[in-house]
C-alpha positions in Angstrom: -12.3 -16.6 -33.5 -10.2 -18.4 -30.8 -6.6 -18.3 -30.8 -4.7 -21.3 -29.0 -1.2 -21.2 -27.4 -0.3 -24.8 -26.2 2.5 -25.0 -24.1 4.8 -28.2 -23.4 8.3 -29.6 -22.5 10.6 -30.1 -25.5 11.1 -33.6 -27.0 7.9 -34.4 -29.1 8.1 -35.5 -32.3 6.6 -33.1 -35.4 4.0 -36.0 -35.7 3.0 -35.8 -32.0 2.6 -31.6 -32.2 0.5 -32.2 -35.6 -1.8 -34.5 -33.8 -2.1 -32.6 -30.8 -2.8 -29.8 -32.6 -5.4 -31.3 -34.9 -7.1 -32.8 -31.8 -7.2 -29.5 -29.9 -8.9 -27.8 -33.0 -11.3 -30.6 -33.4 -12.6 -30.7 -30.3 -13.2 -26.9 -30.5 -15.2 -27.4 -33.5 -17.1 -30.3 -32.3 -17.9 -28.6 -28.9 -17.0 -25.0 -28.7 -18.8 -23.5 -31.6 -15.7 -22.9 -33.9 -15.9 -23.0 -37.4 -13.5 -25.6 -39.0 -11.6 -23.0 -41.1 -11.0 -20.7 -38.2 -7.7 -22.5 -36.7 -4.8 -19.9 -35.4 -2.5 -22.0 -32.9 0.9 -21.8 -31.8 2.8 -24.5 -29.8 5.7 -23.5 -27.7 8.3 -26.0 -26.5 10.3 -25.4 -23.4 13.5 -26.8 -22.0 13.2 -28.2 -18.4 13.3 -25.1 -15.9 11.4 -23.1 -18.6 7.8 -24.4 -17.7 6.9 -24.3 -14.1 3.9 -26.0 -12.8 3.0 -28.1 -9.6 2.5 -31.4 -10.1 -0.3 -31.9 -7.5 -2.6 -28.5 -7.4 -6.0 -29.1 -7.9 -5.5 -32.5 -9.8 -2.6 -34.7 -10.8 -0.3 -36.1 -10.3 1.3 -34.1 -13.2 4.0 -35.7 -15.1 6.5 -34.0 -17.5 4.0 -34.4 -20.4 1.9 -31.7 -18.6 0.4 -29.4 -21.3 -1.0 -26.2 -21.0 -4.1 -25.0 -23.4 -4.5 -21.2 -23.2 -7.4 -20.2 -25.4 -8.4 -16.7 -26.2 -12.0 -16.8 -27.6 -13.9 -13.7 -28.9 -17.3 -14.8 -27.3 -18.1 -16.4 -23.8 -19.3 -19.8 -23.6 -21.8 -21.4 -21.6 -20.6 -23.7 -18.5 -22.3 -26.8 -20.1 -20.2 -25.8 -23.4 -16.7 -25.5 -21.7 -17.5 -28.3 -19.5 -18.3 -30.3 -22.6 -14.9 -28.9 -24.3 -12.8 -29.9 -21.5 -14.1 -33.4 -21.1 -14.0 -34.0 -25.1 -10.6 -32.5 -25.5 -9.0 -34.7 -22.5 -10.6 -37.8 -24.1 -9.6 -37.2 -27.4 -5.8 -36.2 -26.3 -5.7 -39.4 -24.7 -6.8 -41.6 -27.6 -4.6 -39.5 -30.1 -1.4 -39.0 -28.3 -1.5 -40.9 -25.1 -1.6 -37.8 -23.1 -3.1 -38.1 -19.5 -6.0 -36.0 -18.6 -4.4 -35.1 -15.4 -1.4 -33.4 -17.7 -4.2 -31.2 -19.5 -4.4 -27.6 -18.0 -6.9 -25.4 -20.1 -7.4 -21.7 -19.5 -10.0 -19.5 -21.7 -10.1 -16.3 -21.6 -13.0 -14.0 -23.7 -12.4 -10.9 -25.4 -14.7 -8.3 -27.2 -14.8 -8.5 -31.0 -13.2 -5.2 -31.7 -10.0 -6.5 -29.8 -9.1 -8.7 -32.8 -7.7 -7.6 -36.5 -7.4 -10.6 -38.8 -5.4 -8.5 -41.3 -4.9 -5.2 -43.2 -5.3 -3.3 -40.0 -8.9 -3.8 -40.2 -10.5 -4.0 -36.6 -12.9 -6.8 -36.5 -16.1 -6.1 -37.4 -15.4 -3.1 -39.7 -16.6 -3.3 -43.3 -13.7 -3.5 -46.1 -13.0 0.0 -47.2 
């Protein structure tokens, strides 16, 4: 039940954004134990000066194509699962949209199932009334 927020600078085509979204989701399905129908994402595009990032901190160099992918997941994954996801993701993004792996930053946070409501005011895990 991950929720994905993708942040990048403005200027990408609708097709680029669609390919970016699809590639992130497929990498999660293939390596992060996510069901194919579990796709909840937002894409935030920023003007120059609204997305701040260091071009060399713990990696880089980073270009204006820098893309931040923040994932809120409902359960923790093992180090090996996360490592496989990171590697699969950057490889596929480079193939799909030409994104340099150094321009991809991923942050994963986990939450308890009860911290989610998928609709109707029902807490995840509650039986329908």
